[in-house]
C-alpha positions in Angstrom: 57.0 88.8 94.3 54.2 90.6 96.2 52.4 93.6 94.7 53.8 95.9 97.4 57.4 95.1 96.7 56.8 95.4 93.0 55.5 99.0 93.4 58.5 99.7 95.7 61.0 98.6 93.1 59.3 100.0 90.0 57.6 103.3 90.6 55.2 104.4 87.9 56.5 107.9 87.9 59.8 109.6 88.7 60.0 112.7 90.9 61.1 116.0 89.5 64.1 116.1 91.8 66.4 113.5 93.2 65.7 112.8 96.9 68.9 111.1 98.2 67.9 110.8 101.9 65.1 108.4 101.1 67.0 106.6 98.4 70.1 106.0 100.5 68.4 104.5 103.5 66.0 102.4 101.4 68.6 100.8 99.2 71.2 100.2 101.9 68.7 98.3 103.9 67.6 96.4 100.8 71.1 95.4 100.1 71.6 94.2 103.7 68.3 92.3 103.9 69.0 90.5 100.6 72.6 89.6 101.5 74.4 91.3 98.7 77.3 92.2 100.9 77.6 88.6 102.3 80.3 86.3 101.0 81.0 82.6 101.5 83.5 80.5 99.6 82.2 79.1 96.3 83.4 78.2 92.8 83.8 81.9 91.8 87.1 83.8 91.8 87.5 85.5 95.2 88.2 89.2 95.5 89.2 90.0 99.1 89.8 93.3 100.8 90.4 93.7 104.6 89.6 97.1 106.0 92.4 99.0 107.7 90.7 98.6 111.1 89.8 102.1 112.5 90.4 102.7 116.2 87.4 101.9 118.5 87.8 105.4 119.8 87.4 106.9 116.3 84.6 108.7 114.5 84.5 109.2 110.8 86.9 111.8 109.5 87.8 112.9 105.9 90.7 110.4 105.7 88.3 107.5 106.5 85.9 108.9 103.9 88.6 108.8 101.1 90.1 105.5 102.2 86.7 103.7 102.4 85.2 105.2 99.3 88.2 103.9 97.3 87.8 100.4 98.9 84.1 100.4 98.2 84.6 101.4 94.5 87.0 98.4 94.1 84.8 96.0 96.0 81.6 97.0 94.1 83.4 96.8 90.8 84.7 93.3 91.6 81.2 92.2 92.5 79.9 93.4 89.2 82.7 91.5 87.4 81.2 88.3 88.8 83.8 87.8 91.5 83.0 86.7 95.0 83.7 90.0 96.7 84.5 89.9 100.4 85.2 93.1 102.2 86.0 92.3 105.9 85.3 95.1 108.4 86.6 95.5 111.9 88.1 97.7 114.5 91.4 98.0 116.4 91.4 98.1 120.2 93.9 101.1 120.1 95.6 100.5 123.5 96.8 104.0 124.3 93.8 105.9 123.0 91.2 103.7 124.5 92.9 103.4 127.9 93.1 107.2 128.0 89.4 107.5 127.3 88.5 104.9 130.0 90.9 106.6 132.5 89.3 109.9 131.8 85.8 108.4 132.2 86.7 106.9 135.5 88.3 110.1 136.7 85.0 111.9 136.1 83.4 109.3 138.5 86.1 109.9 141.1 87.7 106.5 140.4 91.5 106.0 140.1 92.7 103.2 137.8 95.3 101.8 140.2 92.8 101.7 143.1 90.4 99.4 141.3 93.1 97.0 139.9 93.5 95.5 136.5 90.5 93.1 136.4 88.0 95.7 137.4 89.5 98.3 135.0 89.2 95.8 132.1 85.5 95.4 132.9 85.0 99.2 132.6 87.1 99.2 129.4 85.0 96.5 127.8 81.9 98.3 128.8 83.2 101.5 127.2 84.1 99.6 124.0 80.7 98.0 123.7 79.1 101.4 124.1 81.3 103.5 121.8 83.5 101.1 119.8 81.2 100.5 116.9 80.2 104.1 116.1 82.6 104.5 113.2 81.4 101.3 111.5 77.8 102.5 111.7 78.9 105.8 110.1 80.6 104.0 107.3 77.3 102.5 106.3 76.0 106.1 105.6 78.8 106.3 103.0 77.5 103.2 101.3 80.4 100.9 102.4 79.4 97.4 101.2 81.3 95.4 103.9 80.3 91.9 104.9 79.1 93.1 108.3 78.6 89.5 109.4 82.4 89.1 109.3 83.1 92.1 111.6 86.2 91.5 113.7 87.8 93.2 116.6 91.5 92.9 117.4 90.9 92.0 121.1 88.2 89.4 120.6 89.1 86.1 122.1 90.4 84.2 119.0 92.4 87.2 117.7 93.9 87.8 121.1 94.9 84.1 121.3 96.6 84.5 117.9 98.6 87.4 119.3 99.8 85.4 122.3 100.6 82.4 120.1 102.6 84.6 117.8 104.6 86.1 120.7 105.5 82.6 121.9 106.4 81.4 118.5 108.8 84.3 117.9 110.3 84.0 121.4 111.1 80.4 120.8 112.8 81.3 117.5 114.9 83.8 119.5 113.4 86.8 117.8 111.7 88.3 120.9 113.9 89.4 123.8 113.8 91.7 126.8 116.3 94.5 127.4 117.0 98.1 128.2 116.8 100.3 125.1 116.0 103.9 124.1 112.3 104.3 123.4 109.8 107.1 122.7 108.3 107.7 126.1 104.9 109.4 126.7 105.1 110.9 130.2 101.4 111.5 130.3 100.3 108.0 129.2 103.4 106.6 131.0 104.1 104.2 128.2 106.5 103.6 125.4 105.0 104.5 122.0 105.9 103.5 118.5 107.5 105.9 116.0 104.2 106.2 114.0 102.5 107.4 117.2 104.9 110.4 117.4 103.7 113.5 115.6 106.5 115.9 114.6 105.6 119.5 115.0 107.7 122.7 114.4 107.6 124.8 117.6 109.1 128.0 118.8 111.7 127.4 121.4 114.7 129.0 123.1 118.3 128.1 122.5 120.3 128.5 125.7 124.0 129.1 125.6 125.5 127.7 128.8 129.1 128.0 129.9 130.9 124.9 131.1 134.1 125.4 133.0 137.2 123.6 131.7 139.0 121.8 134.5 142.5 123.2 135.0 145.4 120.7 134.9 146.9 121.7 138.3 144.6 123.7 140.5 146.1 125.5 143.4 146.1 123.6 146.6 142.9 124.3 148.6 141.2 125.9 145.6 137.9 124.4 144.5 137.4 123.8 140.8 133.8 125.0 141.1 134.7 128.5 142.2 135.0 131.1 139.4 138.2 132.7 138.7 139.2 135.4 136.3 141.7 133.1 134.6 139.2 130.2 134.2 138.5 128.8 130.7 134.9 128.0 129.6 133.3 126.1 126.8 129.9 127.5 125.6 127.4 124.9 124.6 124.0 125.7 123.0 121.0 123.5 124.1 117.2 123.7 124.0 117.0 121.5 127.1 119.0 123.1 130.0 117.0 120.9 132.5 119.0 117.9 131.3 122.5 119.2 132.0 122.5 117.2 135.2 122.3 114.0 133.1 125.4 115.1 131.0 128.2 112.5 131.0 130.5 114.2 128.4 131.2 117.2 126.2 132.0 116.3 122.6 134.1 118.2 120.1 135.2 117.4 116.6 138.9 116.2 116.6 139.6 118.4 113.6 138.4 121.6 115.2 141.4 123.8 115.6 139.6 126.0 118.2 139.5 123.2 120.7 142.8 121.2 120.0 144.2 122.2 123.3 141.2 120.6 125.1 141.9 117.1 123.9 142.0 114.8 126.9 140.7 117.4 129.4 137.5 117.5 131.5 134.6 120.0 131.9 132.5 120.7 134.9 128.7 120.7 134.8 127.3 124.0 136.1 125.4 124.1 139.4 126.2 120.5 140.4 130.0 120.7 139.9 130.4 117.1 138.4 133.4 116.4 136.2 132.8 114.9 132.8 135.3 114.1 130.0 135.7 116.1 126.8 135.5 113.4 124.1 136.4 113.6 120.4 134.1 112.5 117.6 133.4 113.6 114.0 129.7 113.3 114.7 129.9 116.9 115.9 129.6 119.5 113.1 132.2 122.2 113.5 130.2 125.0 111.8 126.9 124.4 113.7 126.3 126.3 117.0 129.5 126.6 119.0 131.0 123.3 117.8 130.5 121.8 121.2 127.9 119.2 122.1 126.6 118.2 125.6 126.2 114.4 125.6 123.2 113.2 127.6 122.9 109.5 126.8 119.8 108.9 128.8 117.7 111.6 127.2 118.6 111.7 123.5 118.8 108.9 121.0 121.9 110.2 119.1 123.6 110.9 122.4 122.8 107.4 123.5 124.5 106.0 120.5 127.4 108.3 121.0 127.6 107.2 124.6 127.6 103.5 123.6 130.4 104.2 121.2 132.5 105.9 123.9 131.5 103.9 126.9 129.9 106.8 128.7 127.9 106.5 131.9 124.1 106.8 131.5 122.3 108.9 134.1 118.5 109.0 133.8 117.2 112.0 135.8 113.5 111.7 134.8 110.7 109.8 136.4 108.1 108.1 134.2 105.8 111.1 134.6 108.3 113.6 133.4 109.4 114.9 136.8 113.0 115.1 138.0 114.3 112.3 140.2 117.0 112.2 142.9 119.7 111.6 140.3 119.2 115.2 139.1 120.6 116.4 142.5 118.7 119.7 142.2 115.0 120.6 141.5 114.0 117.0 142.5 110.2 116.4 141.9 109.8 119.4 139.6 108.1 118.8 136.2 110.6 118.9 133.3 109.2 122.1 131.9 108.9 123.9 135.3 112.5 122.7 135.9 113.6 124.3 132.7 112.3 127.7 133.7 113.9 127.5 137.2 117.3 126.2 136.1 117.6 129.1 133.6 117.2 131.5 136.5 119.8 129.6 138.5 122.3 129.5 135.6 121.9 133.2 135.0 122.3 134.0 138.7 125.6 132.1 138.9 126.9 133.6 135.7 126.7 130.4 133.6 124.1 131.6 131.1 125.8 133.4 128.2 122.8 134.3 126.1 119.4 133.1 124.9 118.1 133.0 121.3 114.8 132.3 119.7 114.9 129.0 117.9 112.5 126.8 115.8 112.8 123.1 115.8 110.9 119.8 115.3 109.5 118.3 118.5 107.8 114.9 118.9 104.3 114.8 120.4 102.4 111.8 121.4 99.6 111.2 118.9 97.3 109.9 121.7 97.9 112.4 124.6 99.7 115.3 122.8 102.4 115.2 125.5 105.9 116.0 124.4 107.8 112.8 123.9 110.8 111.9 125.9 113.6 109.7 124.5 114.0 107.4 127.5 116.0 104.3 128.4 113.5 101.7 129.5 113.3 97.9 130.1 111.0 96.7 127.3 110.3 93.7 125.1 111.6 93.8 121.5 111.2 91.9 118.4 114.1 91.3 116.0 113.1 92.4 112.5 116.1 91.8 110.2 115.3 88.2 109.4 111.7 88.9 108.7 112.5 92.1 106.7 114.4 90.2 103.9 111.6 88.2 102.4 109.2 91.1 102.9 111.5 93.3 100.8 111.8 90.7 98.1 108.1 90.5 97.6 108.0 94.1 96.7 111.3 94.3 94.7 110.3 91.2 92.6 106.9 92.8 91.9 104.8 90.1 93.7 103.4 92.9 95.7 102.9 96.2 93.9 103.0 99.5 95.7 100.8 102.1 94.0 102.2 104.5 93.1 105.6 102.8 92.7 107.4 106.0 93.9 107.0 104.5 97.4 109.2 101.5 96.5 112.4 103.3 97.3 111.1 104.5 100.6 110.0 101.0 101.5 113.4 99.6 100.4 115.3 102.1 102.6 113.2 101.2 105.6 113.5 97.5 105.2 117.2 97.6 104.6 117.7 99.8 107.7 115.2 98.1 109.9 115.5 98.3 113.6 114.2 96.0 116.3 110.6 96.7 117.2 109.7 97.7 120.8 106.5 95.7 121.3 105.7 96.3 124.9 103.4 99.0 126.3 102.9 100.0 129.9 99.1 99.7 129.7 96.3 97.3 130.8 94.0 97.5 127.8 95.5 95.0 125.3 96.9 91.5 125.1 99.0 91.0 128.3 102.5 89.8 127.6 102.8 86.0 128.2 105.9 86.4 130.4 105.7 84.9 134.0 108.2 85.9 136.6 109.5 83.7 139.4 110.3 85.3 142.8 114.0 85.2 142.0 113.6 87.3 138.8 113.8 84.5 136.3 110.9 84.3 133.8 109.2 81.8 131.5 107.1 82.4 128.4 103.8 80.6 128.4 100.2 80.9 127.3 98.7 80.7 130.7 99.6 80.2 134.4 99.3 76.4 134.2 101.7 76.1 131.3 104.0 78.7 132.9 104.1 76.7 136.1 105.1 73.6 134.1 107.9 75.6 132.4 109.0 77.1 135.7 109.4 73.7 137.3 111.9 72.8 134.7 114.2 75.6 135.9 116.6 74.5 138.6 116.3 77.5 140.9 113.5 77.1 143.5 111.6 74.6 141.4 110.9 72.3 144.4 109.4 75.1 146.5 107.6 76.9 143.7 103.8 77.2 143.6 101.7 78.3 140.7 100.5 81.4 142.6 104.1 82.5 143.1 104.3 83.3 139.4 103.5 86.9 138.4 102.6 87.8 134.8 104.2 90.8 133.2 102.1 93.9 133.7 102.7 95.2 130.2 100.6 94.6 127.0 101.9 94.2 123.5 101.8 97.1 121.0 98.5 97.4 119.2 100.4 96.9 115.9 101.4 93.5 117.2 97.8 92.4 116.8 97.0 94.4 113.6 100.0 93.0 111.7 98.2 89.6 111.8 95.0 91.1 110.5 94.7 89.5 107.0 95.3 86.1 108.6 93.5 86.4 111.9 90.2 87.8 110.4 89.9 84.4 108.7 90.9 82.5 111.8 94.1 81.4 110.1 95.9 81.0 113.5 93.0 79.3 115.3 92.4 76.9 112.3 95.2 77.2 109.8 93.5 75.0 107.2 89.9 76.2 107.4 87.8 76.9 104.3 87.8 80.7 104.6 91.6 81.1 104.9 92.2 78.7 102.1 89.7 80.6 99.8 90.1 84.2 100.7 93.9 84.4 101.5 96.0 85.9 100.1 93.8 89.0 99.8 93.8 91.1 96.7 94.1 94.9 97.4 94.9 96.9 100.4 94.0 100.6 100.6 95.8 102.6 103.2 97.9 105.6 104.0 101.6 106.0 103.2 102.5 107.0 106.7 101.9 103.4 107.9 103.6 101.7 105.0 106.3 100.4 107.3 104.5 100.3 110.6 101.6 98.3 109.4 101.9 97.2 105.7 105.5 96.0 105.9 104.8 94.1 109.1 101.7 92.4 107.6 103.9 91.3 104.7 106.4 89.9 107.3 103.7 88.1 109.2 102.2 86.7 106.0 105.5 85.2 105.0 106.4 83.9 108.5 103.0 82.4 109.4 101.5 81.4 106.0 104.6 81.3 103.8 103.1 83.7 101.3 102.2 87.3 100.7 99.1 88.7 102.4 97.9 90.9 99.5 98.9 91.7 95.9 98.4 95.4 95.6 98.8 98.2 98.1 97.0 101.4 97.0 98.5 104.3 99.0 96.2 107.3 99.4 97.3 110.9 100.0 96.4 113.1 103.0 93.2 115.0 102.8 94.1 118.7 103.2 92.0 121.8 103.1 92.1 124.0 99.9 95.1 126.0 101.2 97.1 122.9 101.8 96.8 122.4 105.6 96.3 119.0 107.0 92.7 118.7 108.3 92.5 118.6 112.1 90.1 119.4 114.9 92.5 121.9 116.4 92.6 123.9 113.2 88.8 123.7 112.8 89.3 123.0 109.0 87.8 119.5 108.9 84.2 119.3 107.9 81.8 116.8 109.5 81.6 113.9 107.0 78.0 113.1 108.0 77.1 116.7 107.6 78.5 116.6 104.0 76.5 113.5 103.3 73.4 115.3 104.7 73.9 118.3 102.4 75.3 116.7 99.2 74.2 113.1 99.4 76.5 110.1 99.8 77.0 109.8 96.1 77.9 113.5 95.8 80.4 113.2 98.6 82.0 110.0 97.1 82.4 111.7 93.8 83.7 114.9 95.4 86.3 112.9 97.3 87.5 110.9 94.3 87.5 113.8 91.8 91.0 114.9 92.5 92.7 112.2 94.6 95.3 110.3 92.5 97.1 107.6 94.4 99.9 108.8 96.7 99.1 112.5 96.2 97.4 114.7 98.8 93.8 115.7 98.1 93.1 119.5 98.5 89.6 119.2 99.6 87.0 121.9 98.9 83.3 121.5 99.7 82.8 122.7 96.1 83.9 119.2 95.1 80.9 117.7 96.9 78.6 120.3 95.3 80.1 119.2 91.9 79.3 115.6 92.8 75.7 116.5 93.8 75.3 118.4 90.5 76.5 115.3 88.6 73.8 113.2 90.3 71.2 115.8 89.4 72.4 115.8 85.8 72.0 112.0 85.6 68.5 112.2 87.2 67.4 114.9 84.8 68.7 113.0 81.8 66.8 110.0 82.9 63.6 112.0 83.3 64.1 113.4 79.8 64.4 109.9 78.2 61.6 108.5 80.3 59.3 111.4 79.2 59.6 110.7 75.5 56.7 109.3 73.5 57.6 106.5 71.1 56.5 106.0 67.5 56.7 102.2 67.0 56.1 102.6 63.2 58.8 105.1 62.4 62.1 103.9 61.0 65.4 104.7 62.8 66.3 108.4 62.3 69.5 108.4 64.3 71.7 105.7 62.9 74.8 107.8 62.8 74.3 109.2 66.4 73.7 105.6 67.7 76.7 104.2 65.9 78.9 107.1 67.2 77.8 106.7 70.8 78.2 103.0 70.7 81.8 103.4 69.6 82.4 106.3 72.0 81.0 104.1 74.9 83.4 101.3 74.0 86.3 103.7 73.6 85.5 105.3 77.1 85.0 101.8 78.6 88.4 100.8 77.3 89.9 103.9 78.9 88.1 103.2 82.2 89.2 99.6 82.3 92.8 100.7 81.6 92.7 103.2 84.4 91.3 100.7 86.9 94.0 98.2 85.9 96.6 100.8 86.8 94.7 101.8 90.0 94.1 105.3 88.5 90.7 105.5 90.1 90.4 109.3 90.0 91.1 109.1 86.3 88.6 106.3 85.8 86.0 108.5 87.5 86.8 111.5 85.3 86.6 109.3 82.1 83.2 108.1 83.3 82.1 111.6 84.1 83.1 112.9 80.6 81.3 110.0 78.9 78.1 110.7 80.8 78.0 114.5 81.1 79.7 115.4 77.8 79.2 112.6 75.4 75.9 111.2 76.5 74.0 114.2 77.9 75.5 117.1 76.0 75.9 115.5 72.6 74.1 112.2 72.1 70.8 113.1 73.8 70.8 116.4 72.0 71.4 114.6 68.7 68.5 112.2 69.1 66.1 114.4 71.2 62.7 114.7 69.4 62.0 118.1 68.0 59.3 120.4 69.3 56.4 121.4 67.1 53.5 123.5 68.3 54.9 123.4 71.9 54.8 119.7 72.0 57.5 117.1 71.6 57.3 114.8 68.6 57.7 111.1 69.3 61.0 109.3 69.0 61.4 106.1 66.9 61.4 102.8 68.7 64.9 101.8 67.6 66.4 105.0 68.9 64.4 104.7 72.1 65.4 101.1 72.8 69.1 101.7 72.0 69.1 104.8 74.2 67.5 102.9 77.1 70.2 100.2 76.7 72.9 102.9 76.7 71.5 104.3 79.9 71.4 100.9 81.6 75.1 100.4 80.7 75.9 103.8 82.0 74.2 103.0 85.3 76.5 99.9 85.5 79.7 101.8 85.1 78.6 104.5 87.4 77.5 102.2 90.2 80.8 101.6 91.9 81.2 105.4 92.2 77.5 106.3 92.8 75.7 103.2 94.2 72.6 104.9 95.5 71.3 106.9 92.5 72.2 104.1 90.1 70.3 101.5 92.1 67.3 103.8 92.4 67.1 104.4 88.6 67.9 100.7 87.8 64.5 99.6 89.2 62.5 102.1 87.3 59.8 100.7 84.9 61.7 102.2 82.0 63.9 99.1 82.1 61.1 96.7 82.3 60.3 94.1 85.0 63.1 93.1 87.3 63.2 90.2 89.8 63.9 90.7 93.5 67.6 90.0 93.1 68.1 91.7 89.7 69.9 94.7 91.2 72.5 97.1 89.9 74.9 96.1 92.7 75.3 92.6 91.1 74.7 93.6 87.4 77.4 92.4 85.1 79.6 95.2 83.9 79.3 95.9 80.1 82.1 94.6 77.8 84.0 96.6 75.3 82.4 96.3 71.9 83.5 97.3 68.4 85.0 100.8 68.0 84.5 102.6 64.6 87.5 105.0 64.7 86.4 106.7 61.5 83.0 107.6 62.9 84.6 108.8 66.1 87.1 111.0 64.2 84.4 112.4 61.9 82.1 113.2 64.8 84.8 115.0 66.7 85.1 117.3 63.6 81.3 117.6 63.4 81.2 118.6 67.1 83.8 121.3 66.4 81.7 122.6 63.5 78.7 122.9 65.8 80.7 124.5 68.5 82.1 127.1 66.0 78.6 127.8 64.8 77.4 128.4 68.3 80.4 130.6 69.0 79.7 132.7 66.0 76.1 133.1 67.1 77.3 134.2 70.5 79.9 136.6 69.2 77.5 138.2 66.7 74.6 138.1 69.1 72.4 136.0 66.8 69.6 134.1 68.6 70.0 130.4 68.8 66.4 130.1 67.6 67.2 132.0 64.4 68.0 129.6 61.6 71.1 130.2 59.5 72.8 128.9 56.3 76.1 127.1 56.4 78.5 126.2 53.6 81.7 124.2 53.6 84.4 124.3 50.9 84.6 121.0 49.2 87.1 118.8 51.0 88.5 115.3 50.6 88.4 114.9 54.4 85.3 114.5 56.5 82.1 113.8 54.5 80.2 116.5 56.3 77.1 116.1 54.1 76.6 112.6 55.7 76.2 114.4 59.1 74.1 117.2 57.8 71.1 116.2 59.9 73.1 116.4 63.1 74.8 119.7 62.2 71.5 121.3 61.2 69.7 120.1 64.3 72.4 121.1 66.9 73.4 124.3 65.1 69.9 125.3 64.0 71.1 125.4 60.4 68.7 125.4 57.5 71.0 123.3 55.3 74.6 122.5 54.8 75.7 123.2 51.3 79.0 122.2 49.6 80.8 125.0 47.7 83.9 125.0 45.5 84.8 128.7 46.1 84.9 131.1 49.0 81.5 132.7 49.9 82.0 136.4 49.6 80.7 138.5 52.5 80.2 135.5 54.8 81.7 135.0 58.2 84.1 132.1 57.9 85.8 129.8 60.4 88.2 126.9 60.1 87.8 123.4 61.5 91.2 121.8 61.0 91.9 122.6 57.3 88.2 122.8 56.3 86.7 126.3 55.7 83.1 127.0 56.6 81.0 130.1 55.7 78.0 131.7 57.4 76.4 134.4 55.2 75.4 136.9 57.9 75.8 140.2 56.0 72.5 141.5 57.3 73.3 140.8 60.9 76.9 142.1 60.9 78.5 145.4 61.8 81.3 145.6 59.2 83.5 147.9 61.2 83.3 145.8 64.3 83.9 142.6 62.3 86.9 144.2 60.6 88.4 145.2 63.9 87.9 141.7 65.3 89.5 140.0 62.2 92.6 142.3 62.5 92.9 141.4 66.2 92.7 137.7 65.2 95.3 138.2 62.5 97.7 139.8 65.0 97.3 136.9 67.4 97.8 134.2 64.8 100.7 136.0 63.2 102.5 136.1 66.5 101.6 132.4 67.2 103.0 131.4 63.7 106.1 133.4 64.4 106.7 131.4 67.6 106.1 128.1 65.8 108.5 129.0 63.0 111.2 130.0 65.5 111.1 126.4 66.9 111.1 124.8 63.5 114.1 127.0 62.4 116.0 126.1 65.6 118.6 123.5 64.8 118.9 122.3 68.4 115.2 121.8 68.7 114.9 120.0 65.4 117.8 117.6 66.3 116.7 116.9 69.8 112.9 116.8 69.7 111.0 113.6 69.2 109.5 113.0 65.7 105.9 113.3 67.1 106.7 116.7 68.7 108.1 118.0 65.4 105.1 116.6 63.6 102.8 118.4 66.0 104.6 121.7 65.5 104.4 121.3 61.7 100.6 120.7 62.0 100.3 123.9 64.1 102.1 125.7 61.4 99.8 124.4 58.6 96.6 125.0 60.6 97.7 128.6 61.5 98.6 129.4 58.0 95.2 128.2 56.8 93.5 130.3 59.4 95.5 133.4 58.4 94.5 132.8 54.8 90.8 132.8 55.8 91.2 135.9 57.8 93.0 137.7 54.9 90.2 136.7 52.5 87.5 137.9 55.0 89.4 141.2 55.5 89.5 141.7 51.7 85.8 141.0 51.4 85.0 143.4 54.2 87.1 146.0 52.6 85.0 145.9 49.5 81.9 146.0 51.7 83.1 149.1 53.6 83.9 151.1 50.4 
């Protein structure tokens, strides 16, 4: 290694404050240059994660931050366990969103999509993708994401697109893909069908319009038109939020058990304004106590109405064009936008006396996630994929536990979806995407084939016009497949499992290990990947699915640009460091639960990094006495056990994917146990304003502890740990001896007795400090401390620790109470601090009386439980035991208070 690199890795001094900007860029580039993120198949156990591919239109938001931090923690940890960690990055082509971006870009240039044609449009789209599509991946690097960037994939690259087409053909040949007219979610602005997960439900303020429909009389007078109003006419009043669709009504539905409308069975109603007769049908679907008990049935523009129409054989009248304007079937207001038509038809209804009243009304409305247009339920000719056959094995994988959903509360939701699965609308009316491999003959027949040449061969097999047909006569379907139809292949296609089903990568890395994603796409992506894995590889695609919550602001609102409550992730990293933000994100984000994000979390993370840095500077600054014997045996033995105990807890949390809890266990070990207690126990004393040296054994063990702490911190805080790892304190390191690949420490022996004793000792020190604070006695002023002889903790063994941390002259053992001393209890042990000269007897007496009142009340509540027969018969034994311990401890405390009051009474006389 050259001298320059050696100095870079092992600075001779450490700066006073941590400088994350320099550290983050330095070490990320170092990891990249030395190939630490790279993975190739070898003899090690693989650990594989595929990134949920973000849209090429996307930029980093808080959801990405949480999701990718979790993935990086898992990947870095696996790497440190000696596994061959492979995290595959990539992006999704996002048909609707990307096409909208490109169309908008062309519009700014005065170019219309249809004018330039598909081929030229695709050139512009690819150009846009190359310019903007990789932004989010570059941003992830700022977070510290340790992806194998050499493996970056894109859902529309050639081999992945070929996999999509092959999949389509495969499923079509099995009879699982078909073409038909069905009700879909229609985006009038994007002019395409959209999937359910691309529909955002929002509660909006609307109007409920009560419209009068005339009931057709049985025997109208000769020459009298049914449309003319008459004083004796009967009307049905129907409430609707969509009066502009009354022209598409094909029935009025009432409940057959509704006594109000029994006389209307078998009759007809007349649609206002257009005077078209429609039947009055009977169905228990209608709720009698909701609204007026009458329902207008519009099969073309409502999913439930469509199903009702199918059941009763009703006519379907679609009055809307693809762009949301009214067509000629509406008869009136032709060409008007649906919302403009709503306003105008209300005026017409009111003018003709058909509008009974209008009420304010709130309801859920679907909006397109991509264009924010109000979704229209619309009957449309689309391509569909049958899901029932594929859903069965995908459900079994989860129910049998082969795939674990974390947390498992989502299993029932998954089961419901899979048992009630519907066919998947896989076509989209767009150009950006994989074009559907359907080729139409002039007579309307079609064939499914990979390209024109194969399609022509297939077409020639058809009887109709086969002798006259030319290849150029075939016209490929204009639509593309749903973006999810490519991303459901992701765990297979990123390893070229379709292109080369037996290649080294797919055989080594598949099935993958863990998937981290959001619950809202559990069905739309996760379930479909499981289906694809079973169908195309005969096995599951991953073993664990960690479902994150939604990142919300501190008052519970979902973060969004429109609300202005979402901070800029890169700005947070700039202000608080990548490590600080990672810690802040993970601090309170248990799996499946929403994260109430507050910037204070990141500040907390930054403070934690500073704490680690300062602790390191403290240890690094100690002078070492190589001749002195070890003076901190008990402290070292305690922390050794405490480290193993914490490591066991951390390992257990990771095994259960309790990552937030694993972080907090790590935090407590570092901040509380190591910094606040262990370092204070062993820190050299100051004499004449200078620090005494520490013995060599203590120093070496402390450095080793610190090195192990850096290891367990690294998955959470990769940058600061790597920076400290290379300090000269740890000796000489080779070029590849980095924290990122350091082996995680193993759980050692745990001395439970020492751990229990030290917990009591810590309580003693805390109580001494509390008394000092209450009595306003300086921490620098030495005091005496006595403990009544006990068969429990051998406090004398820990005298050096108690004296050092409590600034106690000595700890003496007494057999009787110390009269006139302030006393306190630690469990059942009584301690005395003779502070007569420093005390105000009157104030102390008042405080003791207040304490007596509190503990007397507390004892009363405990006794009431223990005297309650129902509680004693139903409570678990450990609960009863805890209450009995509370009783004993409280009685002991009250005894001490009484004794102190008696002593003070003598003092006050």
